[in-house]
C-alpha positions in Angstrom: -2.5 -39.8 24.5 -1.4 -39.0 28.1 -0.1 -42.5 28.8 2.1 -42.1 25.6 3.4 -38.8 26.6 4.4 -40.4 29.9 6.1 -43.3 28.5 8.0 -40.8 26.2 8.8 -38.7 29.2 10.2 -41.4 31.0 12.2 -42.8 28.0 14.0 -39.5 27.5 14.4 -38.3 31.2 18.3 -38.6 31.2 19.5 -35.4 32.8 22.9 -36.5 33.4 23.4 -37.6 30.0 22.1 -34.4 29.0 24.6 -32.6 30.9 27.5 -34.8 29.4 26.2 -33.9 26.3 26.1 -30.3 26.5 29.5 -30.5 28.2 31.0 -32.3 25.1 29.2 -30.1 22.6 30.2 -26.9 24.0 33.7 -27.9 25.2 34.7 -29.4 21.7 33.3 -26.5 19.8 35.3 -24.2 21.8 38.4 -26.2 21.5 38.3 -25.3 17.7 38.8 -21.9 18.7 41.6 -22.6 21.2 43.5 -24.7 18.7 43.6 -21.6 16.3 45.1 -19.5 19.0 47.6 -22.3 19.6 48.5 -22.7 15.9 48.5 -18.8 15.0 49.2 -17.3 18.6 47.4 -14.5 20.4 49.6 -11.4 19.3 46.6 -10.2 16.9 44.4 -9.9 20.0 46.8 -7.5 21.7 46.0 -4.4 19.5 42.3 -4.8 20.1 42.9 -4.9 23.8 45.2 -1.9 23.6 42.2 -0.1 21.9 40.2 -0.7 25.0 43.0 0.4 27.5 43.8 -2.9 28.4 47.3 -4.7 28.7 48.4 -7.0 26.0 49.3 -9.9 28.5 45.5 -10.3 28.9 45.4 -11.9 25.4 47.0 -15.1 27.0 43.9 -15.4 28.8 42.3 -16.9 25.6 44.3 -20.0 26.2 42.5 -20.3 29.7 39.1 -19.7 28.2 39.3 -21.5 25.0 41.5 -24.6 26.0 42.0 -25.0 29.7 38.0 -24.4 30.5 36.8 -26.4 27.6 39.1 -29.5 28.7 37.9 -29.0 32.2 34.3 -28.9 31.0 34.7 -32.1 28.8 36.2 -33.8 31.7 33.7 -32.7 34.2 36.3 -31.2 36.6 35.9 -28.0 38.0 33.0 -27.7 35.8 31.2 -24.8 37.4 34.1 -22.6 37.6 35.2 -23.5 34.0 31.7 -22.6 32.8 32.2 -19.1 34.3 35.7 -18.8 32.8 34.1 -19.9 29.5 31.3 -17.3 29.7 33.7 -14.5 30.7 35.9 -15.5 27.7 32.9 -14.7 25.5 32.1 -11.3 27.1 35.9 -10.5 26.1 35.3 -11.8 22.5 32.3 -9.7 22.1 33.6 -6.7 23.4 36.7 -7.0 21.4 35.7 -8.3 18.3 32.2 -7.7 17.6 31.1 -5.3 20.1 29.8 -2.6 17.7 27.5 -4.8 16.1 25.3 -5.6 19.2 21.9 -4.7 17.7 22.8 -5.8 14.1 20.9 -8.4 12.4 22.4 -10.8 9.5 20.9 -10.7 6.0 18.6 -13.5 7.0 17.2 -11.7 10.0 19.1 -13.4 12.7 20.9 -11.7 15.3 24.5 -10.8 14.2 25.7 -12.2 17.7 23.6 -15.3 18.1 26.6 -17.6 18.0 28.3 -15.7 20.6 25.2 -15.5 22.8 24.8 -19.4 22.4 28.3 -19.8 23.8 28.0 -17.3 26.4 24.9 -18.9 27.6 26.3 -22.4 27.2 28.9 -21.6 29.7 26.4 -20.0 32.1 24.4 -23.1 31.9 27.1 -25.4 32.5 28.0 -23.3 35.5 24.5 -23.5 36.9 23.9 -27.1 36.1 27.3 -28.6 37.2 28.9 -31.8 35.7 26.3 -34.6 36.5 27.4 -38.1 37.3 29.2 -38.6 34.0 32.2 -36.7 35.0 35.6 -37.3 36.4 34.7 -35.3 39.5 31.8 -37.7 40.2 34.1 -40.6 39.9 36.5 -39.0 42.2 33.9 -38.5 44.9 32.3 -41.8 44.5 
């Protein structure tokens, strides 16, 4: 049994491919949110910002957090900084859109903010791991 587990571990030990897969999944999924902002704009965010005492121009940061950062993450360029920006973008989204629901659960018992938490921690993990060898930055270094 130990030999089988060792063989399995060796067969699936691909941390750089895992980093690529994580970058692609989180980057592409966030681009859907960014494409919505491109299509419909960010004017609807400004009243939420004003309610928290923030200036309206901060709404344009959604383009950075939901388009620029995900593209950089996908390409593996400035990945750690982009991961941080991605995570900060999620903090803004939680505070502005769903902040009052922090301790709520859904009808099936899930945490109401689990999707937001997944995106937030995905950004932090990408920041901590970096891009790996399957990235544009690795190609530029090599």
